[in-house]
C-alpha positions in Angstrom: 146.1 -45.9 177.5 147.5 -48.6 179.7 147.7 -48.3 183.4 149.9 -50.9 185.1 149.9 -52.0 188.7 152.8 -54.2 189.5 154.1 -55.6 192.7 155.4 -58.9 194.1 152.9 -61.4 195.4 150.7 -60.3 198.3 151.1 -56.6 197.8 147.3 -56.4 197.7 146.9 -55.7 194.0 143.7 -57.7 193.4 142.1 -56.7 196.7 142.8 -53.0 196.3 141.7 -52.8 192.6 138.4 -54.6 193.4 137.8 -52.2 196.3 138.1 -49.2 193.8 134.9 -50.4 192.1 134.1 -49.9 188.4 135.6 -46.9 186.6 133.8 -45.6 183.4 135.8 -46.4 180.3 138.4 -48.5 182.1 138.7 -52.3 181.7 140.6 -54.2 184.4 142.5 -57.4 183.8 144.9 -59.5 185.9 147.9 -60.8 184.0 147.4 -64.3 185.3 143.9 -64.6 183.8 145.7 -66.2 180.8 147.0 -69.0 183.0 150.6 -69.5 184.2 152.2 -72.6 182.8 154.6 -74.7 184.8 158.1 -73.4 184.3 157.0 -70.0 183.3 160.0 -67.8 183.0 161.0 -64.2 182.1 160.6 -64.9 178.3 157.1 -66.2 178.9 156.2 -63.2 181.0 157.6 -60.7 178.5 155.9 -62.4 175.5 152.6 -62.6 177.4 153.0 -58.9 178.3 153.2 -58.1 174.6 149.9 -59.9 174.1 148.3 -57.9 177.0 149.6 -54.7 175.3 148.0 -55.7 172.1 144.7 -56.2 173.9 145.1 -52.8 175.4 145.5 -51.4 171.9 142.2 -53.0 170.9 140.5 -51.3 173.8 142.2 -48.1 172.9 140.8 -48.3 169.4 137.3 -48.6 171.1 138.0 -45.5 173.2 138.7 -47.4 176.5 141.7 -47.6 178.7 143.0 -50.8 180.3 144.3 -51.4 183.8 146.6 -54.4 184.1 147.7 -55.9 187.5 150.6 -58.3 187.5 154.4 -58.7 188.1 155.7 -56.7 185.1 157.5 -53.5 186.1 157.5 -50.4 184.0 160.8 -51.3 182.3 159.2 -54.4 180.7 156.1 -52.6 179.7 158.0 -49.8 177.8 160.3 -52.4 176.1 157.6 -54.4 174.6 157.4 -54.2 170.8 153.9 -52.7 170.6 154.2 -50.3 173.6 154.9 -47.2 171.5 151.5 -47.6 169.8 149.8 -46.9 173.1 148.4 -43.4 173.7 150.0 -43.4 177.1 151.4 -45.6 179.9 151.2 -45.0 183.6 152.8 -47.2 186.2 152.1 -47.8 189.8 153.9 -50.1 192.2 151.7 -51.5 195.0 154.0 -52.5 197.8 154.0 -53.8 201.4 156.5 -54.3 204.2 158.5 -57.5 203.9 157.2 -58.9 207.2 153.6 -58.2 206.3 154.2 -59.9 202.9 155.5 -63.0 204.7 152.3 -63.0 206.9 150.0 -62.6 203.9 151.8 -65.4 201.9 151.4 -67.7 204.9 147.7 -66.8 205.3 146.9 -67.0 201.6 148.7 -70.2 200.8 149.4 -72.2 204.1 152.3 -74.5 203.7 152.8 -73.8 200.0 156.0 -71.6 200.1 159.2 -72.7 201.7 161.8 -70.3 203.0 163.6 -70.1 199.6 160.4 -69.3 197.7 159.4 -66.7 200.3 162.8 -65.0 200.0 162.4 -64.9 196.2 159.1 -63.0 196.6 160.8 -60.6 199.0 163.8 -60.2 196.7 161.5 -59.4 193.7 159.7 -56.8 195.9 163.0 -55.2 196.9 164.1 -55.1 193.2 160.8 -53.6 192.1 161.1 -50.8 194.8 164.5 -49.9 193.5 163.5 -50.1 189.8 160.5 -47.8 190.5 162.9 -45.2 191.8 165.8 -45.7 189.4 165.6 -47.4 186.0 169.4 -48.1 186.1 169.1 -50.3 189.2 170.2 -53.8 188.2 168.4 -53.9 184.8 169.8 -57.4 184.2 167.1 -58.6 186.6 164.6 -58.4 183.7 166.9 -58.0 180.7 169.2 -61.0 181.1 167.8 -64.0 179.4 164.7 -62.0 178.3 162.7 -62.2 175.1 164.8 -61.2 172.1 162.2 -58.8 170.7 162.3 -56.5 173.7 163.5 -52.9 173.1 165.4 -52.1 176.2 167.1 -49.1 174.6 163.8 -47.2 174.9 164.6 -46.5 178.5 167.5 -44.2 177.4 165.1 -42.0 175.4 162.8 -41.2 178.3 162.8 -37.6 179.6 161.6 -38.9 183.0 160.9 -42.1 184.8 157.7 -42.0 186.8 156.4 -44.9 188.9 153.9 -44.0 191.7 154.4 -46.2 194.8 151.5 -47.0 197.0 152.5 -48.7 200.2 149.7 -50.7 201.8 151.5 -51.4 205.0 149.4 -50.5 208.0 146.6 -49.2 205.9 143.0 -50.4 205.4 141.9 -51.7 202.0 139.7 -48.6 201.7 142.5 -46.2 202.3 144.7 -48.0 199.8 141.9 -48.1 197.3 141.2 -44.4 197.7 144.9 -43.7 196.9 144.8 -46.0 193.9 141.6 -44.4 192.6 143.2 -40.9 192.8 146.1 -42.3 190.9 143.9 -43.8 188.2 141.8 -40.6 187.9 144.9 -38.4 187.7 146.5 -40.4 185.0 143.5 -40.7 182.7 143.4 -37.0 182.0 144.4 -36.4 178.3 147.3 -34.2 179.3 149.0 -37.2 181.0 148.9 -39.5 177.9 152.5 -39.9 176.9 155.1 -42.5 176.1 158.7 -42.5 174.9 
């Protein structure tokens, strides 16, 4: 199965996953491991996500699950051409308060992001929160100008839309990691392996 942890920059994805420690039968990858080219756009992200899903299928064939951290929300994962071959998909949004995200961006990359770039990160975070709760919230944010092989109609066939949100605001890394580990363990039970 594929477990995805999405969230706008500085949500704490990498830090929290590392703090979970190793999990038997689970392989973790960060989306950006493949490198992000200059001018990367939504088509690049969606095509690259398809490649990650194909990698997850190779792990699945070996009896292992894959956890992928990155920017891709559940709607993109489900719309990828190969997604229906997965034994299951579980989605988690790691989130943080906007002001904390601003502070983290400044600490992590001093002087790198101007006000416009910072607002883009915050806007993406707000959209992801709404998308996690409601698949019909402004779908054009990921569908408009997207990769032409995406299968957006799959959203209509889902009996439910389930994205767990873990808010790291005001919490220690250990507390957030414990929440994430419970989520991982809960979704790796065979009864939870399903996909539309």
